N, C-alpha and C positions, 0 to 999 in steps of 0.2 A: 505495499500499502503504501502511496507520495509520501511522504510525510509535509510538510510545510512548515515552515519555522518560524516561529515566533519573531525572529527579526527583520521575515519575507515581509510580514504581517502588516508590525508597527515600522512605518516610515512613515517621514514629515503632517505637518501639518494639513488643512482642506480652510479653504477659508471660500464662506458662499453670505451672500445677503438674500433677507429674506422681508418679503414687506415688516416684518416685525424688528429689522435687524439684522445685525453680522453674526453670524452661526461661528464662531470657530469649533470647524468640525472633527473628531477623531478620527485618522486610519482604521486605527486599535487598537484596545488599552483592557488590558487584567487588571480584572480587582479584587477584590482581596481574596476572596472567595477561591481564586483561579481560573475564576470566568475566562474564557477571549467572548472580549465586544466587537462588534467593526462596525463601520458607521455604515450607511444604504451607497457609496460612491465607493466606498473599497469593496466593499463584498461587489459591487458589479463590476470593477476591475476584474479581482479576482475572478470573475464566473465569462469573464467576455477573453483573459486569458488561462482562458481553462486550469486553472488554479483549484477551483474549488466547484463541488453542486451544491447545489443550494434548493433545499427543499422546504416545502412552502407547508405548512400543518396547518392552516382553515378550515372551514367546512367548503364541500364541493358548492352551498348557494352564495359563500364567501369572494370564491376563485371566479363563480357569474358574475358578482356586481364591478370587482376589481379589477379582475384576468386575475392574470401573476405574472413574479418578476419573471422577463423575457428571461430563458434560458434555466425554469427555479424549473425542478419537479418538485406537480400536487401531488403530496402522501397526506388526505384527511388521520389528523393523530387520534378519534376516537377506533383508525379501524383495530380488531382483535389481534390484527398480523401486521400491526403496523414497524413494529422492527426489523422482521423478516425484510416483507419491502424494501426502508430505506436498503437494504444491506446487499439487497439485489442491484439497487436503483444504482447504488455507490460501487457491485463489483461492474456494473456492464458498463459506469464511465474507467475502467483498469483502476481503479480502487482513490477515487480520487478524494481528500482532506472532504470532511460538511461543515454546510451553512445551515443553521434553519431560522422562517421570517416565522413569525405572523401576524395581527392587524396590529396589536401595540407591543410586542413583548414577557406577556404573559406567560401564552401560552411556546412560548420560542425558551423560553430559558426552565420551563419545569423541561418541555423536552430535549432540551442539551444535559438537562440529568442525567436522563432518561437513557440516550441516545450515549450520553459517556462511559454509565454504568454499567450498560450490556455491551462492552468492549470497544466500543465503533470507533475508537479513538476521542480526542479531546474537536469536539467541536465549538464551531464560531456561531454566536447570538449573533441579532442582528439587532440591539434594542427597543432601537425607532420601531420597526413593525412594519406592514403595507401603508397602517392609517397614521403615525405618530406616535406620541409617546412624550411622557417628558423626559425622554432622552432627547428626543430632536422631533421635524415634523416628517421624519414617515417616507421612505421608498415615492408612492406618491408623488405627494407634494414638491417633492425635488427634482419630479418631469424626469422618475430612471423609464428607462425601459420595460414596459409591458407586453405580454402577448392575452391575444383572448383564449381563455378557456373555454373547448365545451365535451361537453358526456365522451 
């Protein structure tokens, strides 16, 4: 399995202007409990460079409403075989490291912990989610690419 080093993830700061002012964006940071948190912009870069596989753990109705991040694999966290489905998606990419996103960062944090516990490696969490959270405005508000989800 390809290992993405923390040094690769933790590089330079990005800045962007929003309607509410300027944000200093974290490309990646490690928090006290060891979780690896990545900004939506950095996650998008890693996806484009084929460095990570992004798993969208939201529900199908959420995917239909907003679409999914371009390059993401939608796997509903309520699936009984969730871990097996994630493993299969990871194996299909040759073992890329995993990143996880949800709507606002709550479910992604929980599922990142479950995926790590299941032995899937260090999982990258995107705490802003698709819709934004206290961590920042989110994937959609940042204008990052999405793709339509269909059944």
